[in-house]
C-alpha beads as a LAMMPS data file, in Angstrom:
LAMMPS data file: protein, C-alpha beads

432 atoms
431 bonds

1 atom types
1 bond types

-500.0 500.0 xlo xhi
-500.0 500.0 ylo yhi
-500.0 500.0 zlo zhi

Masses

1 110.0

Atoms # bond

1 1 1 87.770 -184.759 266.833
2 1 1 86.324 -183.550 263.525
3 1 1 88.459 -180.413 263.796
4 1 1 91.579 -182.555 264.319
5 1 1 90.816 -184.683 261.265
6 1 1 90.154 -181.539 259.213
7 1 1 93.554 -180.087 260.242
8 1 1 95.364 -183.324 259.321
9 1 1 93.637 -183.455 255.931
10 1 1 94.614 -179.809 255.380
11 1 1 98.232 -180.822 256.120
12 1 1 97.966 -183.640 253.607
13 1 1 96.621 -181.282 250.949
14 1 1 99.491 -178.820 251.526
15 1 1 102.061 -181.624 251.224
16 1 1 100.659 -183.129 248.026
17 1 1 100.223 -179.626 246.596
18 1 1 103.956 -178.879 246.841
19 1 1 105.096 -181.325 244.095
20 1 1 102.304 -180.036 241.858
21 1 1 103.455 -176.482 242.590
22 1 1 106.978 -177.474 241.595
23 1 1 105.730 -178.812 238.250
24 1 1 103.484 -175.818 237.561
25 1 1 106.251 -173.264 238.270
26 1 1 109.303 -175.004 236.850
27 1 1 107.826 -177.868 234.812
28 1 1 110.337 -179.267 232.330
29 1 1 112.859 -176.582 233.341
30 1 1 113.433 -178.474 236.601
31 1 1 115.038 -181.333 234.646
32 1 1 117.374 -178.824 232.961
33 1 1 118.672 -177.435 236.271
34 1 1 122.092 -178.489 237.506
35 1 1 122.098 -181.261 240.102
36 1 1 123.031 -178.882 242.947
37 1 1 120.269 -176.444 242.023
38 1 1 117.714 -179.271 241.840
39 1 1 118.586 -180.271 245.416
40 1 1 118.250 -176.663 246.604
41 1 1 114.803 -176.397 244.986
42 1 1 113.717 -179.712 246.571
43 1 1 114.872 -178.478 250.007
44 1 1 112.973 -175.215 249.549
45 1 1 109.774 -177.018 248.518
46 1 1 110.113 -179.492 251.401
47 1 1 110.773 -176.703 253.917
48 1 1 107.719 -174.779 252.741
49 1 1 105.572 -177.918 253.071
50 1 1 106.887 -178.648 256.592
51 1 1 106.409 -175.026 257.729
52 1 1 102.843 -174.955 256.386
53 1 1 102.081 -178.197 258.235
54 1 1 103.408 -176.750 261.511
55 1 1 101.447 -173.552 260.911
56 1 1 98.151 -175.481 260.755
57 1 1 98.619 -178.312 263.305
58 1 1 96.425 -180.245 265.723
59 1 1 96.907 -178.632 269.161
60 1 1 97.078 -180.711 272.343
61 1 1 97.937 -179.719 275.924
62 1 1 101.248 -178.165 277.095
63 1 1 102.283 -176.909 273.669
64 1 1 102.257 -180.312 272.007
65 1 1 101.273 -180.132 268.344
66 1 1 100.784 -182.916 265.828
67 1 1 101.045 -182.463 262.067
68 1 1 102.264 -184.262 258.965
69 1 1 105.623 -182.543 258.595
70 1 1 107.302 -185.972 258.740
71 1 1 105.960 -186.759 255.254
72 1 1 108.088 -184.179 253.335
73 1 1 111.012 -184.780 255.720
74 1 1 111.051 -188.572 255.205
75 1 1 110.441 -188.351 251.432
76 1 1 113.303 -185.891 250.928
77 1 1 115.650 -187.852 253.227
78 1 1 114.920 -190.968 251.145
79 1 1 115.585 -189.092 247.910
80 1 1 118.602 -186.988 248.885
81 1 1 120.280 -188.731 251.827
82 1 1 122.129 -187.065 254.734
83 1 1 124.214 -184.247 253.397
84 1 1 121.790 -182.742 250.899
85 1 1 118.854 -182.710 253.348
86 1 1 120.548 -180.641 256.094
87 1 1 118.837 -177.335 255.047
88 1 1 115.405 -178.975 255.414
89 1 1 116.162 -180.415 258.889
90 1 1 117.649 -177.130 260.160
91 1 1 114.715 -175.092 258.829
92 1 1 112.167 -177.464 260.385
93 1 1 113.882 -177.494 263.826
94 1 1 114.304 -173.700 263.907
95 1 1 110.665 -173.078 263.003
96 1 1 109.465 -175.648 265.579
97 1 1 111.499 -173.906 268.333
98 1 1 110.030 -170.561 267.251
99 1 1 106.531 -171.987 267.766
100 1 1 107.608 -172.962 271.309
101 1 1 105.924 -175.123 273.877
102 1 1 107.100 -178.137 275.814
103 1 1 106.811 -180.324 272.723
104 1 1 109.516 -178.424 270.814
105 1 1 112.335 -180.081 272.770
106 1 1 110.764 -183.516 272.642
107 1 1 110.212 -183.292 268.897
108 1 1 113.838 -182.286 268.418
109 1 1 114.667 -185.838 269.539
110 1 1 112.201 -187.279 267.008
111 1 1 113.622 -185.200 264.158
112 1 1 117.227 -186.036 264.983
113 1 1 116.330 -189.736 265.159
114 1 1 114.607 -189.410 261.788
115 1 1 117.669 -187.701 260.335
116 1 1 119.953 -190.491 261.590
117 1 1 117.844 -193.501 260.538
118 1 1 115.933 -192.635 257.326
119 1 1 118.947 -191.806 255.062
120 1 1 120.198 -195.356 255.683
121 1 1 117.495 -196.416 253.204
122 1 1 118.454 -193.753 250.606
123 1 1 120.393 -196.068 248.266
124 1 1 117.829 -198.869 248.518
125 1 1 114.909 -196.477 247.902
126 1 1 116.440 -195.077 244.703
127 1 1 116.922 -198.549 243.174
128 1 1 113.682 -200.420 243.999
129 1 1 110.456 -200.313 241.954
130 1 1 107.412 -198.179 242.743
131 1 1 105.352 -200.701 244.791
132 1 1 108.371 -201.407 247.012
133 1 1 109.087 -197.679 247.362
134 1 1 105.521 -197.052 248.491
135 1 1 105.690 -199.953 250.973
136 1 1 109.094 -198.847 252.359
137 1 1 107.961 -195.228 252.760
138 1 1 104.788 -196.421 254.514
139 1 1 106.684 -198.687 256.950
140 1 1 109.231 -195.992 257.846
141 1 1 106.510 -193.398 258.356
142 1 1 104.461 -195.835 260.443
143 1 1 107.461 -196.402 262.736
144 1 1 108.066 -192.682 263.223
145 1 1 104.357 -192.003 263.715
146 1 1 104.376 -194.433 266.633
147 1 1 107.587 -192.825 267.930
148 1 1 106.100 -189.312 267.675
149 1 1 103.026 -190.454 269.598
150 1 1 104.955 -192.431 272.217
151 1 1 107.754 -190.020 273.278
152 1 1 105.360 -187.260 274.506
153 1 1 103.656 -189.854 276.729
154 1 1 107.007 -190.612 278.377
155 1 1 108.356 -187.088 278.812
156 1 1 105.307 -184.784 279.024
157 1 1 104.983 -182.923 282.337
158 1 1 101.270 -183.765 282.454
159 1 1 99.399 -186.789 281.022
160 1 1 98.248 -186.606 277.396
161 1 1 95.026 -188.183 276.249
162 1 1 94.941 -189.145 272.554
163 1 1 91.739 -191.163 272.348
164 1 1 90.830 -192.098 268.782
165 1 1 93.229 -189.420 267.487
166 1 1 96.020 -192.036 267.518
167 1 1 94.299 -194.117 264.840
168 1 1 93.411 -191.138 262.653
169 1 1 96.909 -189.653 262.881
170 1 1 98.666 -192.954 262.148
171 1 1 96.376 -193.824 259.211
172 1 1 96.420 -190.381 257.566
173 1 1 100.217 -190.046 257.865
174 1 1 100.978 -193.522 256.470
175 1 1 98.425 -193.271 253.650
176 1 1 99.544 -189.682 253.012
177 1 1 103.199 -190.586 252.430
178 1 1 102.152 -193.424 250.134
179 1 1 100.064 -191.015 248.043
180 1 1 102.921 -188.488 248.012
181 1 1 105.477 -191.131 246.960
182 1 1 103.249 -192.271 244.084
183 1 1 102.619 -188.659 243.004
184 1 1 106.327 -187.762 243.017
185 1 1 107.285 -190.920 241.105
186 1 1 104.616 -190.168 238.520
187 1 1 105.897 -186.596 238.096
188 1 1 109.517 -187.769 237.752
189 1 1 108.512 -190.436 235.249
190 1 1 106.576 -187.857 233.232
191 1 1 109.570 -185.488 233.173
192 1 1 111.892 -188.324 232.058
193 1 1 109.490 -189.379 229.316
194 1 1 109.242 -185.822 228.003
195 1 1 113.018 -185.459 228.119
196 1 1 113.407 -188.750 226.233
197 1 1 110.823 -187.632 223.672
198 1 1 112.635 -184.305 223.118
199 1 1 115.978 -186.070 222.642
200 1 1 114.436 -188.594 220.250
201 1 1 112.749 -185.801 218.297
202 1 1 116.035 -183.873 218.058
203 1 1 117.799 -186.946 216.684
204 1 1 114.974 -187.463 214.190
205 1 1 115.146 -183.835 213.009
206 1 1 118.959 -184.026 212.743
207 1 1 118.570 -187.127 210.562
208 1 1 115.985 -185.395 208.382
209 1 1 118.128 -182.267 208.076
210 1 1 121.170 -184.338 207.096
211 1 1 119.138 -186.174 204.452
212 1 1 117.631 -182.890 203.260
213 1 1 120.999 -181.152 202.945
214 1 1 122.394 -184.097 201.010
215 1 1 119.403 -184.215 198.659
216 1 1 119.003 -180.468 198.050
217 1 1 122.691 -179.712 197.640
218 1 1 123.232 -182.697 195.372
219 1 1 120.810 -181.465 192.680
220 1 1 122.407 -178.056 191.897
221 1 1 125.913 -179.496 192.286
222 1 1 125.108 -182.246 189.763
223 1 1 123.798 -179.643 187.316
224 1 1 126.876 -177.435 187.856
225 1 1 129.147 -180.448 187.373
226 1 1 127.405 -181.169 184.064
227 1 1 127.839 -177.604 182.791
228 1 1 131.517 -177.568 183.801
229 1 1 132.039 -180.768 181.826
230 1 1 130.360 -179.160 178.797
231 1 1 132.724 -176.183 179.097
232 1 1 135.561 -178.581 178.316
233 1 1 134.154 -179.102 174.810
234 1 1 136.385 -177.326 172.277
235 1 1 133.543 -176.994 169.765
236 1 1 131.550 -174.577 171.990
237 1 1 130.912 -171.089 170.684
238 1 1 131.600 -168.083 172.988
239 1 1 127.838 -167.542 173.359
240 1 1 127.257 -171.158 174.445
241 1 1 130.223 -171.016 176.801
242 1 1 128.837 -167.832 178.392
243 1 1 125.396 -169.430 178.682
244 1 1 126.779 -172.498 180.473
245 1 1 128.828 -170.358 182.854
246 1 1 125.728 -168.286 183.679
247 1 1 123.643 -171.412 184.337
248 1 1 126.408 -172.946 186.491
249 1 1 126.632 -169.728 188.548
250 1 1 122.852 -169.723 189.000
251 1 1 122.994 -173.271 190.354
252 1 1 125.832 -172.289 192.694
253 1 1 123.774 -169.317 193.900
254 1 1 120.894 -171.702 194.503
255 1 1 123.233 -173.906 196.555
256 1 1 124.251 -170.844 198.563
257 1 1 120.601 -169.968 199.247
258 1 1 119.887 -173.524 200.406
259 1 1 122.843 -173.439 202.789
260 1 1 121.741 -170.024 204.103
261 1 1 118.325 -171.448 204.933
262 1 1 119.824 -174.401 206.776
263 1 1 122.211 -172.167 208.729
264 1 1 119.353 -169.894 209.769
265 1 1 117.286 -172.951 210.693
266 1 1 120.113 -174.059 212.991
267 1 1 120.374 -170.581 214.580
268 1 1 117.229 -168.485 214.089
269 1 1 118.047 -166.093 216.936
270 1 1 119.003 -162.485 216.397
271 1 1 122.765 -161.818 216.604
272 1 1 123.375 -158.425 214.985
273 1 1 120.464 -156.298 216.172
274 1 1 119.896 -152.974 214.425
275 1 1 117.125 -150.462 213.867
276 1 1 115.455 -151.400 210.568
277 1 1 113.222 -149.105 208.519
278 1 1 110.517 -151.512 207.332
279 1 1 109.374 -149.240 204.496
280 1 1 112.844 -149.202 202.940
281 1 1 113.361 -152.900 203.600
282 1 1 110.134 -154.077 201.976
283 1 1 110.742 -151.885 198.918
284 1 1 114.227 -153.368 198.505
285 1 1 112.877 -156.914 198.824
286 1 1 110.049 -156.080 196.411
287 1 1 112.622 -155.086 193.793
288 1 1 114.480 -158.386 194.309
289 1 1 111.272 -160.368 193.916
290 1 1 109.985 -158.418 190.924
291 1 1 111.845 -160.401 188.242
292 1 1 110.883 -163.749 189.760
293 1 1 107.247 -162.629 190.126
294 1 1 107.025 -161.487 186.490
295 1 1 108.245 -164.897 185.298
296 1 1 105.377 -166.468 187.297
297 1 1 102.834 -163.942 185.986
298 1 1 102.418 -162.376 189.436
299 1 1 102.243 -158.683 190.300
300 1 1 103.287 -157.445 193.765
301 1 1 101.499 -154.677 195.685
302 1 1 103.125 -153.322 198.862
303 1 1 101.602 -151.135 201.567
304 1 1 103.752 -149.957 204.468
305 1 1 103.665 -146.785 206.633
306 1 1 106.542 -144.367 206.135
307 1 1 108.029 -144.318 209.642
308 1 1 107.801 -147.879 210.886
309 1 1 110.860 -149.337 212.606
310 1 1 111.776 -152.636 214.237
311 1 1 114.919 -153.648 216.104
312 1 1 116.018 -156.982 214.659
313 1 1 118.687 -158.611 212.503
314 1 1 118.189 -157.190 209.016
315 1 1 119.341 -160.317 207.172
316 1 1 116.908 -162.615 209.012
317 1 1 113.983 -160.228 208.597
318 1 1 114.708 -160.202 204.858
319 1 1 114.766 -164.001 204.893
320 1 1 111.304 -164.125 206.518
321 1 1 109.746 -161.789 203.950
322 1 1 111.495 -163.442 200.996
323 1 1 110.555 -166.979 202.041
324 1 1 106.876 -166.218 202.680
325 1 1 106.591 -164.088 199.518
326 1 1 108.228 -166.784 197.359
327 1 1 105.894 -169.372 198.852
328 1 1 102.918 -167.182 197.932
329 1 1 104.185 -166.546 194.388
330 1 1 104.769 -170.256 193.757
331 1 1 101.218 -171.001 194.959
332 1 1 99.778 -168.963 192.057
333 1 1 100.308 -171.305 189.090
334 1 1 98.084 -169.202 186.818
335 1 1 99.431 -165.852 187.959
336 1 1 97.742 -163.370 190.246
337 1 1 98.420 -160.625 192.775
338 1 1 100.563 -160.781 195.912
339 1 1 99.594 -158.131 198.457
340 1 1 102.119 -157.409 201.248
341 1 1 101.074 -155.066 204.043
342 1 1 102.670 -153.857 207.274
343 1 1 100.381 -152.604 210.062
344 1 1 101.240 -151.185 213.470
345 1 1 98.703 -151.752 216.236
346 1 1 99.878 -150.244 219.523
347 1 1 103.027 -152.260 220.297
348 1 1 102.452 -154.864 217.603
349 1 1 103.755 -154.969 214.048
350 1 1 101.680 -157.212 211.792
351 1 1 102.790 -158.439 208.362
352 1 1 99.997 -159.505 206.011
353 1 1 100.711 -161.608 202.907
354 1 1 97.662 -162.179 200.688
355 1 1 97.601 -164.135 197.431
356 1 1 94.942 -165.699 195.217
357 1 1 96.608 -169.085 194.888
358 1 1 94.978 -172.495 194.973
359 1 1 94.379 -172.446 198.735
360 1 1 95.075 -175.087 201.373
361 1 1 93.077 -177.611 203.344
362 1 1 92.885 -177.403 207.180
363 1 1 95.189 -180.454 207.353
364 1 1 97.813 -178.715 205.205
365 1 1 97.592 -175.559 207.327
366 1 1 98.185 -177.553 210.521
367 1 1 101.448 -178.893 209.040
368 1 1 102.842 -175.563 207.859
369 1 1 106.294 -174.899 209.272
370 1 1 107.036 -178.582 209.853
371 1 1 110.229 -180.095 208.397
372 1 1 109.905 -181.021 204.735
373 1 1 106.196 -180.287 204.450
374 1 1 105.230 -178.284 201.373
375 1 1 101.899 -177.777 199.643
376 1 1 103.910 -177.054 196.499
377 1 1 105.218 -180.101 194.628
378 1 1 108.307 -178.118 193.618
379 1 1 109.212 -177.117 197.189
380 1 1 110.583 -178.803 200.309
381 1 1 108.995 -176.606 202.981
382 1 1 112.368 -175.478 204.332
383 1 1 111.799 -171.810 203.414
384 1 1 108.542 -171.553 205.350
385 1 1 110.013 -173.526 208.233
386 1 1 112.864 -171.003 208.446
387 1 1 110.339 -168.131 208.462
388 1 1 108.421 -169.774 211.325
389 1 1 111.578 -170.283 213.371
390 1 1 112.787 -166.688 212.928
391 1 1 109.397 -165.201 213.834
392 1 1 109.190 -167.456 216.899
393 1 1 112.683 -166.322 217.939
394 1 1 111.351 -162.742 217.873
395 1 1 108.563 -163.809 220.229
396 1 1 106.015 -163.376 217.439
397 1 1 103.404 -165.636 215.894
398 1 1 102.481 -166.689 212.363
399 1 1 99.108 -167.899 211.132
400 1 1 97.442 -168.788 207.857
401 1 1 93.801 -167.949 207.125
402 1 1 92.779 -169.404 203.753
403 1 1 89.734 -168.587 201.687
404 1 1 88.592 -170.684 198.731
405 1 1 90.844 -168.877 196.265
406 1 1 93.066 -166.829 198.524
407 1 1 95.633 -167.511 201.231
408 1 1 96.512 -165.040 203.902
409 1 1 99.646 -165.337 206.036
410 1 1 99.634 -163.054 209.052
411 1 1 102.832 -162.639 211.067
412 1 1 102.674 -160.794 214.369
413 1 1 106.161 -159.613 215.308
414 1 1 105.184 -158.922 218.900
415 1 1 103.596 -160.981 221.620
416 1 1 99.892 -161.578 221.963
417 1 1 98.014 -160.271 225.002
418 1 1 97.723 -163.716 226.567
419 1 1 101.529 -164.138 226.650
420 1 1 103.372 -162.972 229.772
421 1 1 103.809 -159.245 230.412
422 1 1 107.573 -159.694 230.175
423 1 1 107.333 -160.142 226.411
424 1 1 105.015 -157.166 225.983
425 1 1 107.385 -154.950 227.951
426 1 1 110.339 -156.343 225.993
427 1 1 108.846 -155.242 222.715
428 1 1 107.999 -151.788 224.022
429 1 1 111.727 -151.128 223.788
430 1 1 112.160 -152.820 220.447
431 1 1 109.601 -150.856 218.478
432 1 1 110.257 -147.248 217.518

Bonds

1 1 1 2
2 1 2 3
3 1 3 4
4 1 4 5
5 1 5 6
6 1 6 7
7 1 7 8
8 1 8 9
9 1 9 10
10 1 10 11
11 1 11 12
12 1 12 13
13 1 13 14
14 1 14 15
15 1 15 16
16 1 16 17
17 1 17 18
18 1 18 19
19 1 19 20
20 1 20 21
21 1 21 22
22 1 22 23
23 1 23 24
24 1 24 25
25 1 25 26
26 1 26 27
27 1 27 28
28 1 28 29
29 1 29 30
30 1 30 31
31 1 31 32
32 1 32 33
33 1 33 34
34 1 34 35
35 1 35 36
36 1 36 37
37 1 37 38
38 1 38 39
39 1 39 40
40 1 40 41
41 1 41 42
42 1 42 43
43 1 43 44
44 1 44 45
45 1 45 46
46 1 46 47
47 1 47 48
48 1 48 49
49 1 49 50
50 1 50 51
51 1 51 52
52 1 52 53
53 1 53 54
54 1 54 55
55 1 55 56
56 1 56 57
57 1 57 58
58 1 58 59
59 1 59 60
60 1 60 61
61 1 61 62
62 1 62 63
63 1 63 64
64 1 64 65
65 1 65 66
66 1 66 67
67 1 67 68
68 1 68 69
69 1 69 70
70 1 70 71
71 1 71 72
72 1 72 73
73 1 73 74
74 1 74 75
75 1 75 76
76 1 76 77
77 1 77 78
78 1 78 79
79 1 79 80
80 1 80 81
81 1 81 82
82 1 82 83
83 1 83 84
84 1 84 85
85 1 85 86
86 1 86 87
87 1 87 88
88 1 88 89
89 1 89 90
90 1 90 91
91 1 91 92
92 1 92 93
93 1 93 94
94 1 94 95
95 1 95 96
96 1 96 97
97 1 97 98
98 1 98 99
99 1 99 100
100 1 100 101
101 1 101 102
102 1 102 103
103 1 103 104
104 1 104 105
105 1 105 106
106 1 106 107
107 1 107 108
108 1 108 109
109 1 109 110
110 1 110 111
111 1 111 112
112 1 112 113
113 1 113 114
114 1 114 115
115 1 115 116
116 1 116 117
117 1 117 118
118 1 118 119
119 1 119 120
120 1 120 121
121 1 121 122
122 1 122 123
123 1 123 124
124 1 124 125
125 1 125 126
126 1 126 127
127 1 127 128
128 1 128 129
129 1 129 130
130 1 130 131
131 1 131 132
132 1 132 133
133 1 133 134
134 1 134 135
135 1 135 136
136 1 136 137
137 1 137 138
138 1 138 139
139 1 139 140
140 1 140 141
141 1 141 142
142 1 142 143
143 1 143 144
144 1 144 145
145 1 145 146
146 1 146 147
147 1 147 148
148 1 148 149
149 1 149 150
150 1 150 151
151 1 151 152
152 1 152 153
153 1 153 154
154 1 154 155
155 1 155 156
156 1 156 157
157 1 157 158
158 1 158 159
159 1 159 160
160 1 160 161
161 1 161 162
162 1 162 163
163 1 163 164
164 1 164 165
165 1 165 166
166 1 166 167
167 1 167 168
168 1 168 169
169 1 169 170
170 1 170 171
171 1 171 172
172 1 172 173
173 1 173 174
174 1 174 175
175 1 175 176
176 1 176 177
177 1 177 178
178 1 178 179
179 1 179 180
180 1 180 181
181 1 181 182
182 1 182 183
183 1 183 184
184 1 184 185
185 1 185 186
186 1 186 187
187 1 187 188
188 1 188 189
189 1 189 190
190 1 190 191
191 1 191 192
192 1 192 193
193 1 193 194
194 1 194 195
195 1 195 196
196 1 196 197
197 1 197 198
198 1 198 199
199 1 199 200
200 1 200 201
201 1 201 202
202 1 202 203
203 1 203 204
204 1 204 205
205 1 205 206
206 1 206 207
207 1 207 208
208 1 208 209
209 1 209 210
210 1 210 211
211 1 211 212
212 1 212 213
213 1 213 214
214 1 214 215
215 1 215 216
216 1 216 217
217 1 217 218
218 1 218 219
219 1 219 220
220 1 220 221
221 1 221 222
222 1 222 223
223 1 223 224
224 1 224 225
225 1 225 226
226 1 226 227
227 1 227 228
228 1 228 229
229 1 229 230
230 1 230 231
231 1 231 232
232 1 232 233
233 1 233 234
234 1 234 235
235 1 235 236
236 1 236 237
237 1 237 238
238 1 238 239
239 1 239 240
240 1 240 241
241 1 241 242
242 1 242 243
243 1 243 244
244 1 244 245
245 1 245 246
246 1 246 247
247 1 247 248
248 1 248 249
249 1 249 250
250 1 250 251
251 1 251 252
252 1 252 253
253 1 253 254
254 1 254 255
255 1 255 256
256 1 256 257
257 1 257 258
258 1 258 259
259 1 259 260
260 1 260 261
261 1 261 262
262 1 262 263
263 1 263 264
264 1 264 265
265 1 265 266
266 1 266 267
267 1 267 268
268 1 268 269
269 1 269 270
270 1 270 271
271 1 271 272
272 1 272 273
273 1 273 274
274 1 274 275
275 1 275 276
276 1 276 277
277 1 277 278
278 1 278 279
279 1 279 280
280 1 280 281
281 1 281 282
282 1 282 283
283 1 283 284
284 1 284 285
285 1 285 286
286 1 286 287
287 1 287 288
288 1 288 289
289 1 289 290
290 1 290 291
291 1 291 292
292 1 292 293
293 1 293 294
294 1 294 295
295 1 295 296
296 1 296 297
297 1 297 298
298 1 298 299
299 1 299 300
300 1 300 301
301 1 301 302
302 1 302 303
303 1 303 304
304 1 304 305
305 1 305 306
306 1 306 307
307 1 307 308
308 1 308 309
309 1 309 310
310 1 310 311
311 1 311 312
312 1 312 313
313 1 313 314
314 1 314 315
315 1 315 316
316 1 316 317
317 1 317 318
318 1 318 319
319 1 319 320
320 1 320 321
321 1 321 322
322 1 322 323
323 1 323 324
324 1 324 325
325 1 325 326
326 1 326 327
327 1 327 328
328 1 328 329
329 1 329 330
330 1 330 331
331 1 331 332
332 1 332 333
333 1 333 334
334 1 334 335
335 1 335 336
336 1 336 337
337 1 337 338
338 1 338 339
339 1 339 340
340 1 340 341
341 1 341 342
342 1 342 343
343 1 343 344
344 1 344 345
345 1 345 346
346 1 346 347
347 1 347 348
348 1 348 349
349 1 349 350
350 1 350 351
351 1 351 352
352 1 352 353
353 1 353 354
354 1 354 355
355 1 355 356
356 1 356 357
357 1 357 358
358 1 358 359
359 1 359 360
360 1 360 361
361 1 361 362
362 1 362 363
363 1 363 364
364 1 364 365
365 1 365 366
366 1 366 367
367 1 367 368
368 1 368 369
369 1 369 370
370 1 370 371
371 1 371 372
372 1 372 373
373 1 373 374
374 1 374 375
375 1 375 376
376 1 376 377
377 1 377 378
378 1 378 379
379 1 379 380
380 1 380 381
381 1 381 382
382 1 382 383
383 1 383 384
384 1 384 385
385 1 385 386
386 1 386 387
387 1 387 388
388 1 388 389
389 1 389 390
390 1 390 391
391 1 391 392
392 1 392 393
393 1 393 394
394 1 394 395
395 1 395 396
396 1 396 397
397 1 397 398
398 1 398 399
399 1 399 400
400 1 400 401
401 1 401 402
402 1 402 403
403 1 403 404
404 1 404 405
405 1 405 406
406 1 406 407
407 1 407 408
408 1 408 409
409 1 409 410
410 1 410 411
411 1 411 412
412 1 412 413
413 1 413 414
414 1 414 415
415 1 415 416
416 1 416 417
417 1 417 418
418 1 418 419
419 1 419 420
420 1 420 421
421 1 421 422
422 1 422 423
423 1 423 424
424 1 424 425
425 1 425 426
426 1 426 427
427 1 427 428
428 1 428 429
429 1 429 430
430 1 430 431
431 1 431 432
């Protein structure tokens, strides 16, 4: 008897493990699957659970076996109804006939009866609350447990003796389906809550981006509008007119840069992939930054190996380096040195940005890359957020390691060891 109970409990473990397996393998991706694909996955999971139950059953005389396969069958029939549960029923019947024994024909009657009756409750089950679902599933399973125990007594070629097994089987199956129903409802509720949270967060970010675009674009446009009005003054000298035109163009260029950042933020992924020489690229960017750095009293030191290449979109790589470098320069109010270094370690390319700015607190570091967070009162945080998004789209990581008077941004353009092998292999082909 102890062996029988152990086998039934093993069945119950295999059944309750299947929904957890579904979550661990697919997780939130399951909610993103098309409706048809979701039903196929559910049938596969249910079939696996039923087959495992029949593989480890309680054996009685004349080839009669008892297991908890009815739990996944009834649950899926309640969820999917007739048509979408056919693969599960066919798979279960075929496997039971392959096992053989006198009981295979008798249990075909039980399964067909289950298939005809249980889907009648499909619509009701999907609309009632959790306590009622658990009660309904328990009542249906109790009925079919009694049926599964009774039919062999009527049709078996030799008498079957159940003894106390009847009580154990009935109790474990009814309690088992109740546990399974609660577990599945909890998983579905969790998936829905996460999906709702993601949608809410997207709407919040869209609102923030809209407000940010309006605010950031408005400032340079207002300045440009003012200069254009001044150009209408007839008393202006040619030198003043030229000065105002230059300032207006600078503000328009600033507007263009802001829009570029927002466009990249909306689509950080690489579109025009090419082989980029990092040595040449960083030298070119260093020249662009030189004038801005001098105005801030900052000197730039660059260290990069001669033959270091990366396959990426040149424009977005430039944006990453420019945004992080500008952030570092602006952090040094009293001037200082910005050190930019590229290092290749096996299949990794690491970018180091070191400055001797004012430093950041652990709380500030934890918020880096978030919308509209900036440790600089003059900034909005969009530039660093764009850099984070682009690096993440490359499968890389970015971290900040501050000292008391020095910040260090480290960007790894390849995957870490703990990330799946797929990413490591992917970057084997991207580095030259």
